[in-house]
A tleap script that builds the chain and sets N, CA, C and O, in Angstrom:
source leaprc.protein.ff14SB
mol = sequence {
  NMET GLU ARG PRO LYS ASP GLY VAL VAL PHE
  ASP GLU ASN GLY PHE ARG VAL THR ALA HIE
  HIE ASN MET HIE VAL GLY ALA PRO LYS PRO
  GLY GLN PRO TRP GLU SER PHE SER TYR ARG
  PHE GLU ALA ASP GLY HIE ALA VAL VAL TYR
  SER GLY ASP VAL ALA HIE PRO GLU ASP VAL
  ASP PRO LEU VAL ALA GLN GLY CYS ASP LEU
  LEU LEU MET GLU THR GLY HIE HIE THR VAL
  GLU ALA VAL GLY GLN TYR ALA ALA ARG VAL
  LEU PRO LYS GLY ALA ARG LEU GLY TYR LEU
  HIE HIE GLY ARG ALA VAL MET ALA ASP ARG
  ALA GLY GLU LEU ARG LYS ALA LYS ALA ILE
  MET GLY GLU ARG ALA PHE PHE THR GLU GLU
  GLY MET VAL MET GLU ILE GLY THR GLY SER
  CVAL
}
set mol.1.N position { 0.571 -1.232 0.097 }
set mol.1.CA position { 0.062 -0.115 0.161 }
set mol.1.C position { 0.810 1.183 0.050 }
set mol.1.O position { 1.780 1.234 0.806 }
set mol.2.N position { 0.601 2.304 -0.738 }
set mol.2.CA position { 1.295 3.386 -1.008 }
set mol.2.C position { 1.030 4.340 0.234 }
set mol.2.O position { -0.102 4.361 0.717 }
set mol.3.N position { 1.935 5.048 0.710 }
set mol.3.CA position { 1.693 5.652 1.800 }
set mol.3.C position { 1.260 7.327 1.367 }
set mol.3.O position { 1.703 7.992 0.431 }
set mol.4.N position { 0.180 7.738 2.471 }
set mol.4.CA position { -0.417 8.801 1.907 }
set mol.4.C position { 0.588 10.103 1.718 }
set mol.4.O position { 1.687 10.023 2.268 }
set mol.5.N position { 0.303 11.161 1.053 }
set mol.5.CA position { 0.994 12.486 0.922 }
set mol.5.C position { -0.167 13.608 1.195 }
set mol.5.O position { -1.379 13.399 1.139 }
set mol.6.N position { 0.413 14.715 1.472 }
set mol.6.CA position { -0.474 15.736 1.775 }
set mol.6.C position { -1.473 15.830 0.815 }
set mol.6.O position { -1.090 15.551 -0.321 }
set mol.7.N position { -2.924 16.217 0.964 }
set mol.7.CA position { -3.620 16.595 -0.193 }
set mol.7.C position { -4.759 15.634 -0.168 }
set mol.7.O position { -4.922 14.759 0.681 }
set mol.8.N position { -5.592 15.907 -1.268 }
set mol.8.CA position { -6.485 14.789 -1.470 }
set mol.8.C position { -6.115 13.522 -1.710 }
set mol.8.O position { -5.162 13.279 -2.451 }
set mol.9.N position { -6.856 12.530 -1.085 }
set mol.9.CA position { -6.518 11.069 -1.561 }
set mol.9.C position { -7.273 10.285 -1.832 }
set mol.9.O position { -6.924 9.173 -2.226 }
set mol.10.N position { -8.516 10.640 -1.698 }
set mol.10.CA position { -9.973 10.188 -2.473 }
set mol.10.C position { -10.804 11.144 -2.601 }
set mol.10.O position { -11.152 11.899 -1.693 }
set mol.11.N position { -11.221 11.177 -3.887 }
set mol.11.CA position { -12.464 11.887 -4.504 }
set mol.11.C position { -13.441 11.077 -5.258 }
set mol.11.O position { -13.303 10.968 -6.476 }
set mol.12.N position { -14.363 10.532 -4.676 }
set mol.12.CA position { -15.370 9.980 -5.848 }
set mol.12.C position { -16.824 10.066 -5.233 }
set mol.12.O position { -17.052 9.843 -4.044 }
set mol.13.N position { -17.717 10.386 -6.100 }
set mol.13.CA position { -19.086 10.369 -5.960 }
set mol.13.C position { -19.524 11.174 -4.875 }
set mol.13.O position { -20.477 10.751 -4.222 }
set mol.14.N position { -18.890 12.494 -4.494 }
set mol.14.CA position { -19.274 13.893 -3.624 }
set mol.14.C position { -18.700 13.226 -2.383 }
set mol.14.O position { -19.271 13.562 -1.346 }
set mol.15.N position { -17.636 12.301 -2.241 }
set mol.15.CA position { -17.082 11.833 -0.806 }
set mol.15.C position { -15.515 12.166 -1.024 }
set mol.15.O position { -14.869 11.610 -1.912 }
set mol.16.N position { -15.072 12.921 -0.326 }
set mol.16.CA position { -13.576 13.322 -0.241 }
set mol.16.C position { -12.963 13.146 0.754 }
set mol.16.O position { -13.529 13.286 1.838 }
set mol.17.N position { -11.553 12.767 0.670 }
set mol.17.CA position { -10.576 12.620 1.994 }
set mol.17.C position { -9.325 13.188 1.757 }
set mol.17.O position { -8.562 12.803 0.870 }
set mol.18.N position { -9.100 14.106 2.544 }
set mol.18.CA position { -7.961 15.013 2.610 }
set mol.18.C position { -7.002 14.451 3.596 }
set mol.18.O position { -7.521 14.017 4.624 }
set mol.19.N position { -5.547 14.359 3.481 }
set mol.19.CA position { -4.716 14.039 4.286 }
set mol.19.C position { -3.854 15.027 4.469 }
set mol.19.O position { -3.750 15.767 3.491 }
set mol.20.N position { -3.087 15.341 5.547 }
set mol.20.CA position { -2.317 16.170 6.117 }
set mol.20.C position { -1.250 15.794 7.221 }
set mol.20.O position { -1.627 15.541 8.365 }
set mol.21.N position { -0.061 15.764 6.909 }
set mol.21.CA position { 0.837 15.159 7.886 }
set mol.21.C position { 0.809 15.770 9.272 }
set mol.21.O position { 0.161 16.804 9.435 }
set mol.22.N position { 1.440 15.232 10.254 }
set mol.22.CA position { 1.281 15.860 11.433 }
set mol.22.C position { 2.628 15.450 12.029 }
set mol.22.O position { 3.396 14.681 11.450 }
set mol.23.N position { 2.915 16.109 13.434 }
set mol.23.CA position { 4.124 15.973 13.999 }
set mol.23.C position { 4.439 14.871 14.964 }
set mol.23.O position { 5.510 14.805 15.567 }
set mol.24.N position { 3.535 14.074 15.077 }
set mol.24.CA position { 3.367 12.682 15.893 }
set mol.24.C position { 4.713 12.208 16.341 }
set mol.24.O position { 5.253 12.276 17.446 }
set mol.25.N position { 5.240 11.558 14.845 }
set mol.25.CA position { 6.497 11.021 15.073 }
set mol.25.C position { 7.686 11.869 14.654 }
set mol.25.O position { 8.755 11.293 14.455 }
set mol.26.N position { 7.600 13.118 14.509 }
set mol.26.CA position { 8.312 14.270 14.089 }
set mol.26.C position { 8.565 14.148 12.786 }
set mol.26.O position { 8.099 13.235 12.105 }
set mol.27.N position { 9.632 15.431 12.167 }
set mol.27.CA position { 9.579 15.538 10.807 }
set mol.27.C position { 10.568 14.472 10.185 }
set mol.27.O position { 11.589 14.116 10.774 }
set mol.28.N position { 10.180 13.983 8.927 }
set mol.28.CA position { 11.056 13.106 8.579 }
set mol.28.C position { 12.679 13.439 7.870 }
set mol.28.O position { 12.945 14.574 7.475 }
set mol.29.N position { 13.560 12.442 7.788 }
set mol.29.CA position { 14.761 13.109 7.430 }
set mol.29.C position { 14.772 13.493 5.942 }
set mol.29.O position { 13.822 12.994 5.339 }
set mol.30.N position { 15.629 14.281 5.151 }
set mol.30.CA position { 15.376 14.900 3.937 }
set mol.30.C position { 15.068 13.757 3.038 }
set mol.30.O position { 15.704 12.707 3.123 }
set mol.31.N position { 14.176 13.920 2.239 }
set mol.31.CA position { 13.845 12.723 1.005 }
set mol.31.C position { 12.893 11.697 1.735 }
set mol.31.O position { 12.322 10.894 0.997 }
set mol.32.N position { 12.693 11.633 2.853 }
set mol.32.CA position { 11.781 10.327 3.541 }
set mol.32.C position { 10.599 11.114 3.569 }
set mol.32.O position { 10.613 12.337 3.701 }
set mol.33.N position { 9.347 10.269 3.417 }
set mol.33.CA position { 8.153 10.389 3.376 }
set mol.33.C position { 7.691 10.876 5.005 }
set mol.33.O position { 8.412 10.549 5.946 }
set mol.34.N position { 6.588 11.580 5.200 }
set mol.34.CA position { 5.931 11.511 6.440 }
set mol.34.C position { 5.248 10.281 6.973 }
set mol.34.O position { 4.538 9.541 6.292 }
set mol.35.N position { 5.508 10.138 8.170 }
set mol.35.CA position { 4.861 8.841 8.934 }
set mol.35.C position { 3.639 8.897 9.533 }
set mol.35.O position { 3.032 7.854 9.776 }
set mol.36.N position { 3.065 10.274 9.882 }
set mol.36.CA position { 1.937 10.118 10.693 }
set mol.36.C position { 0.971 11.014 9.836 }
set mol.36.O position { 1.525 11.786 9.053 }
set mol.37.N position { -0.420 11.012 9.881 }
set mol.37.CA position { -1.206 11.725 9.172 }
set mol.37.C position { -2.436 11.987 10.080 }
set mol.37.O position { -2.666 11.264 11.049 }
set mol.38.N position { -3.360 13.226 9.681 }
set mol.38.CA position { -4.444 13.428 10.097 }
set mol.38.C position { -5.238 13.562 8.763 }
set mol.38.O position { -4.702 13.839 7.690 }
set mol.39.N position { -6.850 13.292 8.972 }
set mol.39.CA position { -7.557 13.256 7.949 }
set mol.39.C position { -8.733 14.270 7.848 }
set mol.39.O position { -9.238 14.582 8.927 }
set mol.40.N position { -9.153 14.728 6.932 }
set mol.40.CA position { -10.443 15.417 6.696 }
set mol.40.C position { -11.431 14.808 5.763 }
set mol.40.O position { -11.119 14.825 4.573 }
set mol.41.N position { -12.746 14.190 6.150 }
set mol.41.CA position { -13.632 13.573 5.284 }
set mol.41.C position { -14.772 14.476 5.115 }
set mol.41.O position { -15.222 15.083 6.087 }
set mol.42.N position { -15.349 14.625 3.745 }
set mol.42.CA position { -16.057 15.545 3.458 }
set mol.42.C position { -17.127 14.947 2.544 }
set mol.42.O position { -16.801 14.339 1.525 }
set mol.43.N position { -18.428 15.120 2.911 }
set mol.43.CA position { -19.581 14.915 2.224 }
set mol.43.C position { -20.786 15.343 2.213 }
set mol.43.O position { -21.134 15.413 3.392 }
set mol.44.N position { -21.816 15.744 1.379 }
set mol.44.CA position { -23.103 16.398 1.486 }
set mol.44.C position { -22.888 17.849 2.374 }
set mol.44.O position { -23.687 18.289 3.200 }
set mol.45.N position { -21.792 18.370 2.034 }
set mol.45.CA position { -21.737 19.924 2.546 }
set mol.45.C position { -21.347 19.660 4.111 }
set mol.45.O position { -21.501 20.672 4.796 }
set mol.46.N position { -20.909 18.597 4.770 }
set mol.46.CA position { -20.366 18.540 5.782 }
set mol.46.C position { -19.112 17.824 5.972 }
set mol.46.O position { -18.893 16.973 5.110 }
set mol.47.N position { -17.944 17.997 7.185 }
set mol.47.CA position { -16.911 17.920 7.194 }
set mol.47.C position { -16.511 17.279 8.444 }
set mol.47.O position { -17.075 17.816 9.397 }
set mol.48.N position { -15.709 16.288 8.788 }
set mol.48.CA position { -15.158 15.502 10.286 }
set mol.48.C position { -13.924 15.431 9.730 }
set mol.48.O position { -13.617 14.974 8.629 }
set mol.49.N position { -12.923 16.135 10.950 }
set mol.49.CA position { -11.635 15.787 11.158 }
set mol.49.C position { -11.265 14.867 11.994 }
set mol.49.O position { -11.709 14.949 13.139 }
set mol.50.N position { -10.551 13.991 11.720 }
set mol.50.CA position { -9.867 13.006 12.461 }
set mol.50.C position { -8.207 13.249 12.862 }
set mol.50.O position { -7.466 13.595 11.942 }
set mol.51.N position { -7.767 13.109 13.914 }
set mol.51.CA position { -6.512 13.454 14.503 }
set mol.51.C position { -5.615 12.283 14.566 }
set mol.51.O position { -4.430 12.407 14.257 }
set mol.52.N position { -6.077 11.221 14.924 }
set mol.52.CA position { -5.108 10.291 15.281 }
set mol.52.C position { -4.203 10.811 16.160 }
set mol.52.O position { -4.543 11.900 16.625 }
set mol.53.N position { -2.953 10.292 16.607 }
set mol.53.CA position { -1.991 10.910 17.280 }
set mol.53.C position { -1.227 12.035 16.670 }
set mol.53.O position { -0.665 11.904 15.582 }
set mol.54.N position { -1.196 13.373 17.506 }
set mol.54.CA position { -0.384 14.068 17.061 }
set mol.54.C position { 0.552 14.647 18.033 }
set mol.54.O position { 0.431 14.277 19.200 }
set mol.55.N position { 1.548 15.573 17.711 }
set mol.55.CA position { 2.234 15.834 18.639 }
set mol.55.C position { 1.930 17.472 19.478 }
set mol.55.O position { 2.527 17.815 20.499 }
set mol.56.N position { 1.053 18.174 18.880 }
set mol.56.CA position { 0.334 18.950 19.159 }
set mol.56.C position { -1.043 19.170 18.751 }
set mol.56.O position { -1.277 18.874 17.579 }
set mol.57.N position { -2.171 19.694 19.556 }
set mol.57.CA position { -3.240 19.524 18.679 }
set mol.57.C position { -3.464 20.728 17.609 }
set mol.57.O position { -4.481 20.746 16.916 }
set mol.58.N position { -2.550 21.644 17.518 }
set mol.58.CA position { -2.459 22.539 16.306 }
set mol.58.C position { -2.089 21.863 15.050 }
set mol.58.O position { -2.146 22.536 14.021 }
set mol.59.N position { -1.701 20.579 14.976 }
set mol.59.CA position { -1.004 19.833 13.470 }
set mol.59.C position { -2.154 19.926 12.791 }
set mol.59.O position { -2.024 20.112 11.580 }
set mol.60.N position { -3.554 19.832 13.338 }
set mol.60.CA position { -4.645 19.596 12.376 }
set mol.60.C position { -5.217 21.089 11.901 }
set mol.60.O position { -6.280 21.163 11.284 }
set mol.61.N position { -4.542 22.111 12.187 }
set mol.61.CA position { -5.200 23.381 11.877 }
set mol.61.C position { -5.224 23.414 10.110 }
set mol.61.O position { -6.062 24.138 9.573 }
set mol.62.N position { -4.549 22.840 9.505 }
set mol.62.CA position { -4.693 22.848 7.985 }
set mol.62.C position { -5.975 22.262 7.546 }
set mol.62.O position { -6.524 22.504 6.471 }
set mol.63.N position { -6.435 21.411 8.539 }
set mol.63.CA position { -7.530 20.367 8.075 }
set mol.63.C position { -8.970 21.219 8.928 }
set mol.63.O position { -10.105 21.113 8.462 }
set mol.64.N position { -8.787 21.732 9.730 }
set mol.64.CA position { -10.153 22.731 10.630 }
set mol.64.C position { -10.077 23.907 9.934 }
set mol.64.O position { -11.101 24.590 9.930 }
set mol.65.N position { -9.081 24.328 9.322 }
set mol.65.CA position { -9.294 26.055 8.631 }
set mol.65.C position { -10.504 26.117 7.916 }
set mol.65.O position { -11.028 27.232 7.907 }
set mol.66.N position { -11.078 25.233 7.326 }
set mol.66.CA position { -11.897 25.715 6.302 }
set mol.66.C position { -13.219 25.303 7.248 }
set mol.66.O position { -14.231 25.132 6.569 }
set mol.67.N position { -13.377 25.134 8.521 }
set mol.67.CA position { -14.544 24.587 9.358 }
set mol.67.C position { -14.651 23.244 9.322 }
set mol.67.O position { -14.074 22.517 8.513 }
set mol.68.N position { -15.362 22.909 10.163 }
set mol.68.CA position { -15.933 21.394 10.503 }
set mol.68.C position { -17.073 21.050 11.310 }
set mol.68.O position { -17.319 21.799 12.256 }
set mol.69.N position { -17.734 20.159 11.130 }
set mol.69.CA position { -18.942 19.687 12.067 }
set mol.69.C position { -18.439 19.065 13.154 }
set mol.69.O position { -18.973 19.175 14.258 }
set mol.70.N position { -17.237 18.272 12.915 }
set mol.70.CA position { -16.778 17.439 14.119 }
set mol.70.C position { -15.528 17.177 14.063 }
set mol.70.O position { -14.957 16.708 13.078 }
set mol.71.N position { -14.910 17.525 15.344 }
set mol.71.CA position { -13.321 17.212 15.457 }
set mol.71.C position { -13.161 16.096 16.253 }
set mol.71.O position { -13.647 16.083 17.384 }
set mol.72.N position { -12.305 14.794 15.641 }
set mol.72.CA position { -12.044 13.725 16.575 }
set mol.72.C position { -10.738 13.956 17.019 }
set mol.72.O position { -9.796 14.089 16.237 }
set mol.73.N position { -10.644 14.006 18.152 }
set mol.73.CA position { -9.211 14.642 18.760 }
set mol.73.C position { -8.679 13.404 19.869 }
set mol.73.O position { -9.410 12.998 20.772 }
set mol.74.N position { -7.510 12.971 19.671 }
set mol.74.CA position { -7.114 12.018 20.691 }
set mol.74.C position { -6.638 12.577 21.853 }
set mol.74.O position { -6.137 13.701 21.822 }
set mol.75.N position { -6.738 11.843 23.045 }
set mol.75.CA position { -6.334 12.272 24.440 }
set mol.75.C position { -5.053 11.395 24.738 }
set mol.75.O position { -4.599 11.476 25.879 }
set mol.76.N position { -4.571 10.757 24.041 }
set mol.76.CA position { -3.687 9.539 24.625 }
set mol.76.C position { -2.221 10.556 24.823 }
set mol.76.O position { -1.422 10.202 25.690 }
set mol.77.N position { -1.996 11.489 24.207 }
set mol.77.CA position { -1.093 12.254 24.453 }
set mol.77.C position { -1.175 13.550 24.873 }
set mol.77.O position { -0.166 14.237 25.027 }
set mol.78.N position { -2.321 13.963 25.079 }
set mol.78.CA position { -2.742 15.334 25.677 }
set mol.78.C position { -3.931 15.255 26.617 }
set mol.78.O position { -4.685 14.315 26.868 }
set mol.79.N position { -3.893 16.333 27.006 }
set mol.79.CA position { -4.924 16.455 28.438 }
set mol.79.C position { -6.233 16.914 27.695 }
set mol.79.O position { -6.328 17.349 26.548 }
set mol.80.N position { -7.198 16.714 28.612 }
set mol.80.CA position { -8.508 17.041 27.688 }
set mol.80.C position { -8.768 18.491 27.964 }
set mol.80.O position { -9.697 19.038 27.370 }
set mol.81.N position { -8.129 19.071 28.700 }
set mol.81.CA position { -8.175 20.482 28.756 }
set mol.81.C position { -7.412 21.155 27.515 }
set mol.81.O position { -7.953 21.905 26.702 }
set mol.82.N position { -6.253 20.818 27.505 }
set mol.82.CA position { -5.579 21.339 26.088 }
set mol.82.C position { -6.281 21.186 24.795 }
set mol.82.O position { -6.438 22.081 23.965 }
set mol.83.N position { -6.703 19.914 24.706 }
set mol.83.CA position { -7.543 19.811 23.575 }
set mol.83.C position { -8.600 20.387 23.508 }
set mol.83.O position { -8.851 20.851 22.395 }
set mol.84.N position { -9.539 20.585 24.501 }
set mol.84.CA position { -10.737 21.364 24.602 }
set mol.84.C position { -10.467 22.880 24.299 }
set mol.84.O position { -11.083 23.516 23.444 }
set mol.85.N position { -9.581 23.330 25.013 }
set mol.85.CA position { -9.123 24.729 24.747 }
set mol.85.C position { -8.528 25.334 23.450 }
set mol.85.O position { -8.542 26.494 23.039 }
set mol.86.N position { -7.942 24.069 22.869 }
set mol.86.CA position { -7.439 24.347 21.301 }
set mol.86.C position { -8.870 24.205 20.676 }
set mol.86.O position { -9.094 25.223 20.022 }
set mol.87.N position { -9.732 23.490 20.637 }
set mol.87.CA position { -11.079 23.135 19.893 }
set mol.87.C position { -11.823 24.641 20.167 }
set mol.87.O position { -12.258 25.305 19.226 }
set mol.88.N position { -11.903 25.056 21.478 }
set mol.88.CA position { -12.588 26.164 21.747 }
set mol.88.C position { -12.378 27.719 20.927 }
set mol.88.O position { -13.181 28.651 20.870 }
set mol.89.N position { -10.918 27.602 20.296 }
set mol.89.CA position { -10.420 28.289 19.520 }
set mol.89.C position { -10.745 28.433 18.158 }
set mol.89.O position { -11.139 29.441 17.572 }
set mol.90.N position { -10.522 27.236 17.701 }
set mol.90.CA position { -10.678 27.142 16.113 }
set mol.90.C position { -11.890 26.453 15.545 }
set mol.90.O position { -12.135 26.588 14.346 }
set mol.91.N position { -12.695 25.695 16.347 }
set mol.91.CA position { -14.091 25.373 15.832 }
set mol.91.C position { -15.037 26.224 15.547 }
set mol.91.O position { -15.200 27.156 16.336 }
set mol.92.N position { -15.786 26.138 14.511 }
set mol.92.CA position { -17.015 27.204 14.333 }
set mol.92.C position { -18.178 26.821 15.573 }
set mol.92.O position { -18.215 25.745 16.168 }
set mol.93.N position { -18.968 27.813 15.762 }
set mol.93.CA position { -19.955 27.953 16.743 }
set mol.93.C position { -20.831 26.432 16.210 }
set mol.93.O position { -21.156 26.222 15.041 }
set mol.94.N position { -21.002 25.823 16.963 }
set mol.94.CA position { -21.954 24.539 16.602 }
set mol.94.C position { -21.412 23.092 16.671 }
set mol.94.O position { -21.952 22.047 17.035 }
set mol.95.N position { -20.009 23.402 16.145 }
set mol.95.CA position { -19.072 21.996 15.711 }
set mol.95.C position { -18.943 21.370 17.268 }
set mol.95.O position { -18.914 22.003 18.323 }
set mol.96.N position { -18.888 20.213 17.102 }
set mol.96.CA position { -18.531 19.115 18.027 }
set mol.96.C position { -17.041 18.689 18.240 }
set mol.96.O position { -16.160 18.739 17.382 }
set mol.97.N position { -16.892 18.206 19.700 }
set mol.97.CA position { -15.519 17.931 19.788 }
set mol.97.C position { -15.854 16.401 20.388 }
set mol.97.O position { -16.532 16.231 21.401 }
set mol.98.N position { -15.215 15.219 19.528 }
set mol.98.CA position { -15.087 14.218 20.095 }
set mol.98.C position { -13.915 13.517 20.515 }
set mol.98.O position { -13.049 13.256 19.680 }
set mol.99.N position { -13.778 13.166 21.773 }
set mol.99.CA position { -12.362 12.802 22.266 }
set mol.99.C position { -12.160 11.395 22.006 }
set mol.99.O position { -13.081 10.639 22.315 }
set mol.100.N position { -11.140 10.928 21.504 }
set mol.100.CA position { -10.878 9.513 21.278 }
set mol.100.C position { -9.464 9.196 21.756 }
set mol.100.O position { -8.685 10.031 22.216 }
set mol.101.N position { -9.221 7.895 21.596 }
set mol.101.CA position { -7.727 7.376 21.815 }
set mol.101.C position { -7.323 7.767 23.444 }
set mol.101.O position { -6.310 8.424 23.682 }
set mol.102.N position { -8.066 7.374 24.328 }
set mol.102.CA position { -7.878 7.956 25.466 }
set mol.102.C position { -6.717 7.505 26.380 }
set mol.102.O position { -6.315 6.355 26.560 }
set mol.103.N position { -6.290 8.596 26.889 }
set mol.103.CA position { -4.767 8.563 27.850 }
set mol.103.C position { -5.466 8.130 29.052 }
set mol.103.O position { -6.678 7.959 29.180 }
set mol.104.N position { -4.336 7.939 30.112 }
set mol.104.CA position { -4.439 7.146 31.396 }
set mol.104.C position { -5.216 8.226 32.152 }
set mol.104.O position { -5.818 7.712 33.095 }
set mol.105.N position { -5.404 9.499 32.067 }
set mol.105.CA position { -6.124 10.294 32.992 }
set mol.105.C position { -7.551 9.866 32.430 }
set mol.105.O position { -8.169 9.016 33.070 }
set mol.106.N position { -7.976 10.270 31.555 }
set mol.106.CA position { -9.463 9.488 30.999 }
set mol.106.C position { -9.826 7.895 31.511 }
set mol.106.O position { -10.881 7.483 31.993 }
set mol.107.N position { -8.787 7.287 31.277 }
set mol.107.CA position { -9.243 5.728 31.662 }
set mol.107.C position { -9.307 5.976 33.413 }
set mol.107.O position { -10.142 5.270 33.978 }
set mol.108.N position { -8.737 6.636 34.034 }
set mol.108.CA position { -8.513 6.661 35.242 }
set mol.108.C position { -9.798 7.118 35.995 }
set mol.108.O position { -10.282 6.598 37.001 }
set mol.109.N position { -10.254 8.208 35.293 }
set mol.109.CA position { -11.252 8.891 35.972 }
set mol.109.C position { -12.229 9.561 34.773 }
set mol.109.O position { -12.218 10.780 34.600 }
set mol.110.N position { -13.015 8.736 34.017 }
set mol.110.CA position { -13.600 9.117 32.770 }
set mol.110.C position { -14.696 10.106 33.028 }
set mol.110.O position { -14.967 10.983 32.208 }
set mol.111.N position { -15.401 9.947 34.307 }
set mol.111.CA position { -16.436 11.124 34.530 }
set mol.111.C position { -15.943 12.281 34.984 }
set mol.111.O position { -16.529 13.310 34.647 }
set mol.112.N position { -14.962 12.353 35.699 }
set mol.112.CA position { -14.059 13.639 36.026 }
set mol.112.C position { -13.456 14.358 34.918 }
set mol.112.O position { -13.550 15.580 34.804 }
set mol.113.N position { -12.923 13.712 34.213 }
set mol.113.CA position { -12.193 14.298 32.938 }
set mol.113.C position { -13.373 14.669 31.803 }
set mol.113.O position { -13.154 15.625 31.059 }
set mol.114.N position { -14.565 13.951 31.673 }
set mol.114.CA position { -15.379 14.617 30.817 }
set mol.114.C position { -16.465 15.792 31.284 }
set mol.114.O position { -17.257 16.388 30.554 }
set mol.115.N position { -16.255 15.957 32.809 }
set mol.115.CA position { -16.582 17.108 33.160 }
set mol.115.C position { -15.846 18.108 32.907 }
set mol.115.O position { -16.403 19.172 32.637 }
set mol.116.N position { -14.218 18.016 32.932 }
set mol.116.CA position { -13.281 19.078 32.432 }
set mol.116.C position { -13.827 19.395 30.990 }
set mol.116.O position { -13.977 20.577 30.678 }
set mol.117.N position { -14.119 18.432 30.131 }
set mol.117.CA position { -14.281 18.675 28.803 }
set mol.117.C position { -15.405 19.556 28.686 }
set mol.117.O position { -15.177 20.661 28.194 }
set mol.118.N position { -16.673 19.258 29.075 }
set mol.118.CA position { -17.830 19.789 29.285 }
set mol.118.C position { -17.675 21.367 29.877 }
set mol.118.O position { -18.267 22.308 29.349 }
set mol.119.N position { -16.909 21.495 30.894 }
set mol.119.CA position { -16.537 23.052 31.259 }
set mol.119.C position { -16.036 24.124 30.333 }
set mol.119.O position { -16.095 25.348 30.448 }
set mol.120.N position { -15.478 23.293 29.292 }
set mol.120.CA position { -14.801 23.971 28.549 }
set mol.120.C position { -15.808 24.382 27.076 }
set mol.120.O position { -16.082 25.513 26.674 }
set mol.121.N position { -16.224 23.027 26.466 }
set mol.121.CA position { -17.158 23.196 25.289 }
set mol.121.C position { -18.328 22.953 25.521 }
set mol.121.O position { -19.013 22.939 24.498 }
set mol.122.N position { -18.996 22.700 26.674 }
set mol.122.CA position { -20.323 22.541 27.048 }
set mol.122.C position { -20.782 21.038 26.447 }
set mol.122.O position { -19.900 20.182 26.366 }
set mol.123.N position { -21.847 20.780 26.118 }
set mol.123.CA position { -22.583 19.821 25.428 }
set mol.123.C position { -21.941 19.455 23.984 }
set mol.123.O position { -22.177 18.368 23.456 }
set mol.124.N position { -21.185 20.352 23.433 }
set mol.124.CA position { -20.541 19.854 22.122 }
set mol.124.C position { -19.405 18.959 22.499 }
set mol.124.O position { -18.801 18.524 21.519 }
set mol.125.N position { -18.984 18.592 23.594 }
set mol.125.CA position { -17.911 17.825 23.809 }
set mol.125.C position { -18.466 16.250 24.425 }
set mol.125.O position { -19.296 16.027 25.307 }
set mol.126.N position { -17.714 15.353 23.646 }
set mol.126.CA position { -18.164 13.957 24.384 }
set mol.126.C position { -17.013 13.034 24.151 }
set mol.126.O position { -16.034 13.246 23.435 }
set mol.127.N position { -17.275 12.006 24.849 }
set mol.127.CA position { -16.018 10.976 24.753 }
set mol.127.C position { -16.579 9.727 23.894 }
set mol.127.O position { -17.647 9.213 24.228 }
set mol.128.N position { -15.927 9.295 22.905 }
set mol.128.CA position { -16.438 8.283 22.044 }
set mol.128.C position { -16.409 7.097 22.684 }
set mol.128.O position { -15.756 6.954 23.718 }
set mol.129.N position { -17.087 6.164 22.156 }
set mol.129.CA position { -17.211 4.776 22.551 }
set mol.129.C position { -17.168 4.010 21.644 }
set mol.129.O position { -17.610 4.297 20.531 }
set mol.130.N position { -16.505 2.626 21.999 }
set mol.130.CA position { -16.437 1.596 20.889 }
set mol.130.C position { -17.608 1.474 20.411 }
set mol.130.O position { -18.510 1.401 21.246 }
set mol.131.N position { -17.916 1.422 19.214 }
set mol.131.CA position { -19.077 0.848 18.076 }
set mol.131.C position { -20.130 1.899 18.195 }
set mol.131.O position { -21.294 1.618 17.913 }
set mol.132.N position { -19.695 3.435 18.711 }
set mol.132.CA position { -20.344 4.662 18.553 }
set mol.132.C position { -20.759 4.787 17.096 }
set mol.132.O position { -20.021 4.399 16.190 }
set mol.133.N position { -22.029 5.370 16.869 }
set mol.133.CA position { -22.478 5.786 15.799 }
set mol.133.C position { -22.882 7.274 15.674 }
set mol.133.O position { -23.648 7.697 16.540 }
set mol.134.N position { -22.496 8.058 14.780 }
set mol.134.CA position { -22.653 9.359 14.802 }
set mol.134.C position { -23.379 9.672 13.457 }
set mol.134.O position { -23.208 9.033 12.419 }
set mol.135.N position { -24.241 10.779 13.617 }
set mol.135.CA position { -24.921 11.204 12.134 }
set mol.135.C position { -24.513 12.876 12.191 }
set mol.135.O position { -24.900 13.669 13.050 }
set mol.136.N position { -23.623 13.174 11.030 }
set mol.136.CA position { -23.181 14.502 10.974 }
set mol.136.C position { -24.315 15.055 10.410 }
set mol.136.O position { -24.930 14.427 9.548 }
set mol.137.N position { -24.718 16.287 10.828 }
set mol.137.CA position { -25.454 17.254 10.159 }
set mol.137.C position { -26.710 17.126 11.097 }
set mol.137.O position { -27.275 18.212 10.972 }
set mol.138.N position { -27.268 16.532 11.770 }
set mol.138.CA position { -28.302 15.938 12.400 }
set mol.138.C position { -28.068 16.626 13.850 }
set mol.138.O position { -28.946 17.372 14.284 }
set mol.139.N position { -27.075 16.421 14.484 }
set mol.139.CA position { -26.768 16.842 16.043 }
set mol.139.C position { -26.837 15.565 16.666 }
set mol.139.O position { -26.699 15.676 17.884 }
set mol.140.N position { -26.986 14.488 16.313 }
set mol.140.CA position { -27.105 13.110 16.973 }
set mol.140.C position { -25.719 12.426 17.261 }
set mol.140.O position { -24.714 12.521 16.557 }
set mol.141.N position { -25.839 11.817 18.266 }
set mol.141.CA position { -24.393 11.029 18.341 }
set mol.141.C position { -25.291 9.618 18.981 }
set mol.141.O position { -24.691 8.583 19.269 }
savepdb mol mol.pdb
quit
């Protein structure tokens, strides 16, 4: 399988996927490809940005710059507060923040960490669950 590169990696029938490298594993040596990516998924006038692991929440700036309905951001390497404060600065009004790939703090005190997330983002923040289904554009999760 070919490694992704920055830019549109899929675009068919109104469904577009855009990749952008992030700094999770650092910058590659000259001439080597990027190893870690975040993605933007677009369809029917809606967009979801998925971070995967990142070095800094700002690594997804190029993908959220056009706005999005939902940002799925990891907490494995970042605090709930850092991710929430980032999202509060960059997400358009009404966009939701789903925390995923939970780190030790969330795993140790899920309810307490969710309270921290909601203190920043209100009801727009939620923790993802295995098997969760989301409908974008309807406001339901």
